[in-house]
N, C-alpha and C positions, 0 to 999 in steps of 0.2 A: 022490438025498439033498438035502440041504438041512442046511450045519452053523453055525452060527453062533459067535461067540466067537473067533475067532480061526481054528479049526482048518480043517480042504481045507472048500471046498464044491463041489459034484459038476454036473452036465450040466444040471439043474431051475435049478436056482439061477443059473448064466451067460447058459441059453436065457432066462431073464425079464429080466433084467439085459441082455441085448442088444438084446430085442424092445427094450424099453423107452426105450432110448437110441436106438433105430434110428425108433424113434416121433415121440421130439423132434430127434432131425435134420431128419426129412424132413422136416416142420412148420414147423422155422427153416430152413433154407436153401434148397428147393424156391421159397418167395416170395423169396429173395432174391436166387436164382439166375435166373429168370423169370418167375415172377410177376407181381412189384412191377415190373420194368423194362419188362414187354410193359402192364400199366398206366399208367404213367405214360411212359410214350415219346412225344416227341414230332416225329416226321419230317417236316409239315407245320404245326411251328408259325413262327411268323414270328422267333424267336431260333434256328431251327436246333434239329439233336436234340444239342448242349452243355445245354442248358436239359432236356430229358431225362433225361441224365446228372446232372446238378445236383440236381436234382427227388429223386432215386435214393437218392443219396449224403446228402442232408439226412434224409428220412424214414427209410434204415438210421440211422443214426450218431442220430435219435432214440429207435427202438426200442432200439436200444446202450445209449443212458445210462442209457434206465429198468432194462434188466436186468443193468447193471452197478452199482445203486443196491438193487434186488431184491433180488438173490442175496447177497452175506454178510447182511443183513436177514434173508431168507428163514431161511439155514444158523443166525446165531443163536438165531434165537427157536427153531430146530428141536429146538438143543444143549435146552434149558430146557422146552421141552414135554414134560408127562408126563401121565399118562392109559394108557384100557385102548387106544387107537387108536396106542399107541406114538408113537413121535418125529419120525417119519421120515414114516411113510404117511400122516398129516394134512394134509402140505406139500405131498406129493407128490400127490393128491386133487387138492387145493386146484389146486395148478399146473396141473396139465392142463386140469381144465374151465375157466381162466379163459385160457387157449392156445385150446381148442374154442370156447368161444362167441365170442372176440375171433375169429377164421379165420374163424365165420360174417359177420360184420358186416364185416371186411375184404371179403369176398366181392360185396357190396354197396354198398360204397361209392366214393366219384370222385375226382379230383384231388388233388394234392400233402397236403390237411388232413386230408379224408376217411380217406386209404389211413392216412397216420400216424397220428393217435388209433387208430385198431385195430391197425396191426402194434407200437403200446405197448404196447396188453392183449396180442399174441401174444408180446413179448419177454418180458416181465414172468410170465406164465405160466410160458415155458419155463423162466426163470430160478431160480422158486422150484421148478418139479420137480426140473432139472437138481442144483439143491443140496441136494437130499432124496434121487434117488438117484448122488447122488455122494458123500456121507455114506457109504452103503453100504461102501465099498471100507475104509476108516480103521475104520468099528465092526464085520465083521467078518472081515474079509482079515488074511493076516500075506504069506504065502509065495506068494501065489496076486495079488498089488497090479500085478504086471506086464502077468500076462494081463488082466485086469480094465479095468488101462484102455487094453489093448487092445482087445479087446470096444470101450470109448468111441469111441478113436477110428476103428475100422476101422467102426462104424455111423453113423460121422459120414459116411463116403464112399459110404456102399450106400445113405445117406438120401439122397443126391443123385440118386441113382440113380432109385432107385426111385419118387422123386415126379417130377424134370423125366420119366422117362423112360414113367411111367403117361401124364401131361396128353400127353405131343406124341404119345406111340405112338394114343394114342386119339383124339387131339384134341378133349379135354375142354373146353379153354376156359379162359378167367382163374377165372368165377363158380363154372362144375361144379368147376373145378380146387383151388378154395380148400373147400368142400363137402366130395368127396374125400377131403381132410386131416380136415379136421375129425374125419371121421367115423371115420379112423385111429386119429388120439388117441385119441380117448373111449374105442375100445373098448382098445386093445392098453396104456393108460397105464394106465386104471382096471386090468384084470387084472392089470398087472404091477407095479403097484401094492400091490394087496389081498393079492395071495398070496406078494410079496416075505418074509420073515423082516424084523423090525423088533424086533431085542429091547431091551429098557427099560435105563437109561442104568446104567451100577454106582451104588450107594449111595454109595458114599465119594468119588469125581467128580462125579454130581448136586449134595452137597453141600455142596463144595470147588467149584463153578461160579456156586451161590448166595449166596456173602458173598466174594467177588472185586471188588473196584475194578472198573470201567469201565477205567483204563488196563492193572489186569495181562491182563482181558478180551482186550487189543488188544496183548499182546504178540510175538505172533507178527510181526507187522509191525516189532517192534525185534530183530527177531532178523535177524542181517546174512545167513547163508545164505540164510535162506527170499527175506527182500528181493531181493536177487539172482535169485533161481528166478523171481519175480513179475514183475521189471524183463525178463530176457531174453526169460519166455513175452510179453511185453505184445509187445518189438519185432519178436522173428521173427510174429505173429500180424498185427501190422500191414504185414509184409511179403510173408505168406501174402496177405492182404487184397487187396494191391494188386495179388495177381499172378494172380487167381480173381473178386474181386469184379466186376467189371466186362468180364466175357468177354464177353458176349453182345452188348454195345453195341463192344466190337472188333472180332465177327466182320460183326458191320452196319456200322462205318464207317470200321473199320482195315484192314476184308478185303473191302469193297464188297458183302457179302452182300447177296440177298436175304431178305426175314423168312422164308421155307420153308425156306430154308437154311441160313441161322442159326440155327436153331433143331435143325434134323437136325447142325450139323455141331458146335453145344452140347453135343446128349447125346450125340455119341458122344466129346470131350475130358472130358466126364465119365466117362464106361465105362472109358476109359483109365486116366483119374486114379484112380479105385475101385478097380481091379485090383490096383496097386502099392500107396495106400492102403492097400488091406485087407494084403496081401502082407506088405509090411513093418513093420505097428504089430504083427501077430500075431508074425511073428516076432522083431524086436526086446522084443517084451515080455516075451517068452518067454526068451530068449537074456540079458537083462539080470536076469530074475528066476535063473536057474542060476546067473551068474557074480556076480552082487551089485553089479554095477555100472554105471550110469549114466550118469555124465557124456558119455564119449567117443560113447557113440549122440547124446546130445542135442546133442552142438557140430559132429558130423560131418551129421548130415541137416538140419541148418538149412543147413549151406555147399551143400550138396547142393540145396536147395531154391532158398536165392540163385545156383545156376550155371541156373537153371528160366528164371527172369525174365531175367536178362541172355542167354540166349539169343535169347528175344523182341527183345531189343533190337537184336541183331545181326543177328538175319532171320525177319523179321513173315511168314510165311507160315501155311498149314494145316500142311504137314508139317514146320514145326518147331512150330509149337504143339501138334504130339501129340506129338513126343519134350520139349519141355517137363513136359507135362501128366503123362507118367509119370513124368520127374524131381522133380518137385513132389508127385506121391503119395509116390514110395520117401521124397524128404526131410520133409512134413508129418507120413504115415503115422508113421517113425519116433520125430518128434520129438514127437508129441504122446503117443503114448501109453508111451512111455519114460521124458518129462518130466511128464507125468500120476503115473506110479509113483515118480518123484525127492520130487515136491512131496509126493506121500504119508509118504513119509521121511523127511522134514524135518520134519512136525508137527511144534509143538513138545509139547501139549496135549493129549490126549483125553478130557480133558471139552470141547472147544473142536473136535472135527472137523469139523462141518457150517459151523461161523462160517468157520476160516480155510481149506479144501478152496473156499467160496465163494469167498472171496480169489484161489484158483489159478484158478477159472471165471470168474473176473469180468477178472483178468492176461490171459486169452487174448480176452475178448468183449470189453473194451472193445479190443482191437488191431482184432476182426475189425468195431468199429462208427467206431474212428477211420480202418483201409484207403478203405471206400468215399469215407468225407466229404474227406481227403486225396488220394485218386484222381482225383474230383472236380475239384479244383482243379488235378490237375497239367495233369489233358486237358482244361482249359478255357485252362490256362497257355498250351501250344504249340499245339491244336487239333488233338492227336495222344494215342499213347498210350505213346510209347517213354519220355518221363520218368515212366510210373508204372514200368513193367517197371524199368524201371534205382535205382530209387528201393525197390519193394521187392525187388532182388536186391543193392541193402547195405544195408538195415536185416535179413535175414533174416541174413546172416554176419555183421553185429555182436551182433546178439542169443543167435548161437548162440555165440559168443568170452563174453560176458560168463557166462555157465555157469559159466566156468573160473575165476570170483573166488570162486566156492562152496569150501568152503572142508573142509567136514565131508559130501560130496555121496555117501561111500560109508559114510557113516553106516549102522549096524547096523537092519535091520530091528523087529527084535525087543523096540527100544528103544519104537518107538513107541506 
């Protein structure tokens, strides 16, 4: 059963929606965690391994900036799109295929500049497609937003396992790894975009959307509660990126592992992280749907994430990293699923769903791009990783506590 217009949707809708996000997260996070660090690693460079860390941070930041700009623009344009193909579908397909072609290009790129330009293409494509798919939550759901948000966040963790696991276990290498990712996204992303329903905008909302001035179209950014949500989401995601974005380098140079061992241990950490992200996101998302309460889940999950990062400061070892991976998974899984549902509840205007949810995605993506760049600087500053994890823990807790500034966090979902 697939239902639209706020009715409950069935297993087919959730399956297609989850697969779409699995593909998007896989092609976004696998290069970030594994392929780009391998491409830019400089163990024999005259400046030492730190230069590879800095190059990776700059490349990821460039892609993140491009995605941050693209997401709300694509969301706003999809809100205004009219035609037989639908509002969201053309943008989902366009984003999927831009990212696919860019993955092919980056497979054969060399050096920070070549990798960076291609990564910008991947990031823009993923951002455009993500804006379209995220808008489906607000367009078509009311009482299942927590469950749909859990599908997004659990797919994020599964995507890392799928991508890194296949490449490491099958020993595919960098070039073949990118090409496999491109094929996966092309097939799964295209099928999901074509088969998920995309109902037209309500006539009244469409007319109002066309006549409003630009300042009114950006009114969500002046909504106090929505602005606090975005700020907290940004800070928590910076904390998460500091705790996870440079893990391969941490294993190589923080724990002095050889490259083959580091790749195997990275996969093990990702598996542990994934198990707890999926479990926490599904449980927290569904419980928040049933209780109608979001804020307590958001705050305490961020605190748990912060504690995981501090553990790596106190006791940097593989054992503590495994425990930290579990805590990070619990914290981040619950935070992202319930936080996205909270953002959807707070949307001020139904005619601006995609654009405003684009800002919600931007706040997370901006945090993920600032994290590696900030982390590279922190590592270079002290020649190690303890400061990176300490700052990550502090920011995670601070971002979670910012959620308490939201005054109407349990706003009625039926009003959205």
